[in-house]
C-alpha positions as CSV (number, residue, x, y, z in Angstrom):
1,M,68.0,118.1,-111.7
2,T,71.0,120.3,-110.9
3,D,74.1,118.9,-112.4
4,A,77.5,120.5,-112.3
5,T,79.0,118.3,-115.0
6,K,77.9,116.7,-118.1
7,R,75.4,113.9,-118.2
8,P,76.4,110.2,-117.8
9,E,77.3,108.5,-121.0
10,G,74.5,106.3,-122.2
11,S,71.8,108.4,-120.6
12,P,68.5,108.9,-122.5
13,T,69.0,111.1,-125.6
14,D,65.5,112.6,-125.1
15,V,66.5,114.4,-121.9
16,D,66.8,118.1,-122.8
17,S,70.0,119.5,-121.4
18,A,71.1,123.1,-121.0
19,V,74.8,123.3,-121.9
20,L,76.2,126.3,-120.1
21,D,77.8,129.1,-122.1
22,A,79.3,132.3,-120.6
23,K,75.9,134.0,-120.4
24,G,74.2,131.0,-118.9
25,L,77.0,130.4,-116.4
26,R,76.8,133.9,-115.1
27,A,73.0,133.6,-114.9
28,M,73.2,130.4,-112.8
29,A,76.0,131.7,-110.6
30,H,73.6,132.4,-107.8
31,P,72.2,129.9,-105.2
32,V,68.6,131.1,-105.4
33,R,68.6,130.6,-109.2
34,V,70.1,127.1,-108.9
35,R,67.4,126.1,-106.4
36,L,64.6,127.7,-108.5
37,V,65.6,125.7,-111.6
38,G,65.9,122.6,-109.5
39,L,62.4,123.0,-108.0
40,L,60.8,123.6,-111.4
41,R,62.5,120.5,-112.8
42,K,61.5,118.4,-109.8
43,H,58.0,119.5,-109.1
44,G,56.8,121.1,-112.4
45,P,55.4,124.5,-113.2
46,S,54.8,126.9,-110.4
47,T,54.5,130.6,-109.5
48,A,56.9,133.0,-107.9
49,T,54.8,133.1,-104.7
50,R,54.8,129.4,-104.3
51,L,58.5,129.0,-105.2
52,G,59.4,131.8,-102.8
53,E,57.6,130.0,-100.0
54,R,59.6,126.9,-100.6
55,L,62.9,128.8,-100.6
56,G,62.0,131.1,-97.7
57,V,62.3,134.3,-99.8
58,N,59.6,136.8,-100.8
59,S,57.7,136.6,-104.1
60,G,59.4,139.7,-105.4
61,T,62.9,138.2,-105.0
62,A,61.7,134.9,-106.6
63,S,60.1,136.8,-109.4
64,Y,63.3,138.8,-110.1
65,H,65.4,135.7,-110.3
66,L,62.9,133.9,-112.5
67,R,63.0,136.8,-114.9
68,Q,66.8,136.6,-115.0
69,L,66.6,132.8,-115.6
70,G,64.0,133.5,-118.3
71,D,66.3,136.0,-120.1
72,A,69.1,133.3,-120.1
73,G,66.8,130.6,-121.5
74,F,66.5,128.3,-118.4
75,V,62.8,128.9,-117.6
76,E,59.9,130.3,-119.5
77,E,56.4,131.5,-118.8
78,D,53.7,128.8,-118.8
79,T,51.0,130.6,-120.7
80,E,48.6,127.7,-120.4
81,R,48.5,128.1,-116.6
82,G,49.1,131.8,-116.1
83,N,46.6,134.6,-116.0
84,A,46.6,138.4,-115.6
85,R,47.1,138.2,-111.9
86,E,49.5,135.3,-111.6
87,R,52.4,134.2,-113.8
88,W,53.4,130.5,-113.9
89,W,56.9,129.4,-114.8
90,R,58.3,126.1,-116.1
91,S,61.8,124.8,-116.7
92,V,63.0,124.6,-120.3
93,H,65.4,121.7,-119.7
94,H,65.7,118.7,-117.5
95,M,69.4,119.1,-116.6
96,T,72.3,121.4,-116.8
97,E,75.8,120.7,-118.1
98,L,79.1,122.4,-117.5
99,N,81.5,120.5,-119.7
100,D,83.7,123.2,-121.3
101,P,87.1,123.5,-119.7
102,E,87.9,126.6,-121.7
103,L,84.7,128.3,-120.4
104,A,85.8,127.6,-116.8
105,E,89.2,129.1,-117.6
106,R,87.6,132.2,-119.1
107,E,85.0,132.6,-116.3
108,P,86.7,131.4,-113.1
109,E,84.7,133.5,-110.7
110,A,81.4,132.6,-112.3
111,T,82.4,129.0,-112.5
112,L,83.3,128.9,-108.8
113,A,80.1,130.7,-107.8
114,Y,78.0,128.3,-109.8
115,L,79.7,125.2,-108.4
116,Q,79.5,126.6,-104.8
117,S,75.8,127.2,-105.4
118,V,75.3,123.6,-106.6
119,A,77.3,122.2,-103.7
120,A,75.2,124.2,-101.2
121,T,72.0,122.8,-102.9
122,Y,73.3,119.3,-102.5
123,T,74.1,119.9,-98.8
124,L,70.6,121.2,-98.2
125,R,69.1,118.1,-99.9
126,V,71.1,115.9,-97.6
127,Q,70.0,117.8,-94.5
128,Q,66.3,117.6,-95.6
129,T,66.5,113.9,-96.0
130,L,68.2,113.5,-92.6
131,S,65.4,115.5,-91.0
132,E,62.8,113.2,-92.6
133,L,64.7,109.9,-92.1
134,Q,63.0,108.7,-88.9
135,T,59.5,109.1,-90.3
136,M,60.3,107.3,-93.6
137,P,58.9,103.8,-94.1
138,P,61.5,101.2,-93.0
139,A,62.0,99.9,-96.6
140,W,63.0,103.4,-97.8
141,R,65.0,104.2,-94.6
142,D,67.1,101.1,-95.2
143,T,68.2,102.3,-98.7
144,F,69.7,105.5,-97.3
145,D,73.4,105.7,-97.6
146,L,75.9,108.4,-96.6
147,S,79.4,107.0,-97.2
148,D,82.8,108.1,-98.4
149,W,85.9,106.3,-99.5
150,A,89.5,107.5,-99.5
151,L,91.3,106.3,-102.7
152,R,94.8,107.0,-104.1
153,L,94.5,107.3,-107.9
154,T,96.1,108.9,-110.9
155,P,94.1,111.4,-112.9
156,T,93.5,108.7,-115.5
157,E,92.2,106.3,-112.9
158,A,90.0,109.0,-111.4
159,G,88.5,109.8,-114.8
160,A,87.9,106.1,-115.4
161,L,86.1,105.8,-112.0
162,R,83.9,108.7,-112.9
163,D,82.9,107.2,-116.2
164,E,82.2,103.8,-114.7
165,L,79.9,105.4,-112.1
166,R,78.1,107.3,-114.8
167,S,77.6,104.1,-116.8
168,V,76.1,102.4,-113.8
169,L,73.7,105.3,-113.2
170,A,72.7,105.2,-116.9
171,R,71.1,101.8,-116.4
172,Y,68.5,103.1,-114.0
173,R,65.3,105.0,-114.7
174,R,65.6,108.8,-114.7
175,D,63.1,111.0,-112.9
176,T,61.2,112.7,-115.7
177,P,57.5,113.5,-116.1
178,E,57.4,110.8,-118.7
179,A,59.1,108.2,-116.5
180,A,56.8,109.0,-113.6
181,L,53.8,108.0,-115.7
182,S,55.2,104.6,-116.7
183,A,57.2,103.8,-113.5
184,P,56.2,100.6,-111.6
185,E,54.1,100.8,-108.5
186,G,56.1,101.8,-105.5
187,A,58.7,103.8,-107.4
188,E,59.6,107.1,-105.8
189,R,62.0,109.9,-106.5
190,V,65.6,109.0,-105.3
191,G,68.4,111.5,-105.3
192,L,71.9,110.2,-106.0
193,V,74.6,112.9,-105.4
194,T,78.1,112.0,-106.3
195,H,81.3,113.8,-105.5
196,L,84.8,113.0,-106.9
197,L,87.0,115.3,-104.9
198,P,90.7,115.5,-105.6
199,E,92.7,116.2,-102.4
200,L,96.2,116.9,-103.6
201,D,98.9,116.4,-101.0
202,A,100.4,119.7,-99.8
203,S,103.3,117.9,-98.1
204,P,105.8,115.4,-99.5
205,R,104.7,111.8,-99.8
206,P,105.6,109.8,-96.7
207,S,108.6,107.6,-97.2
208,V,108.3,103.8,-97.0
209,D,110.4,102.1,-94.3
210,T,112.4,99.3,-96.0
211,S,114.6,98.6,-93.1
212,A,113.0,95.3,-92.1
213,D,115.3,92.5,-90.9
214,I,115.1,90.1,-93.9
215,S,117.4,87.5,-92.4
216,S,115.1,86.9,-89.4
217,G,111.9,87.4,-91.2
218,K,110.8,90.0,-88.6
219,D,110.1,93.7,-88.8
220,P,112.1,96.0,-86.5
221,S,110.1,97.1,-83.5
């Protein structure tokens, strides 16, 4: 899982989470590294060659980024699977948190690069689902949703909305190796990507026309 912000309140406490510090933020501020971590969390341990094939990069590039992620503590070598010819890697955590406003202020360029990499990964996931949509079983195809709503909120209301959405999400089963073993028959991986995007008005707020003819009960036309 590739999360740009902190986990939903009420989520399982046994989910290991990488809380980004300055070093970790800089290490993750690259789209290939964000996707590498995401693949290892989603599919389990793998090699640089196999990961490179999934990403469309050569094994040397994948290996380099895996070593950088290893130095920052996001991945580690899976010695139980590896051998002298082939190194296997696994994710150390199940999710990533960026929840320190002061860190974002201190590292604005790395923060922006990281968030842009996460956003690009989300876009790619949507495109992959769209390309597979017509071949999905109807039951799953009918669950697909791609919607947006325009709201006008205060910062406090927007924060409350975010927290409510996280509370709803926390009621559902997370996709972890342990959950996969105990999930009911028919359960598959489902990706839920949420965006709360402030769109601050650059122009003055439109005025409200209060010149209606009250005596006649009609609006002017």
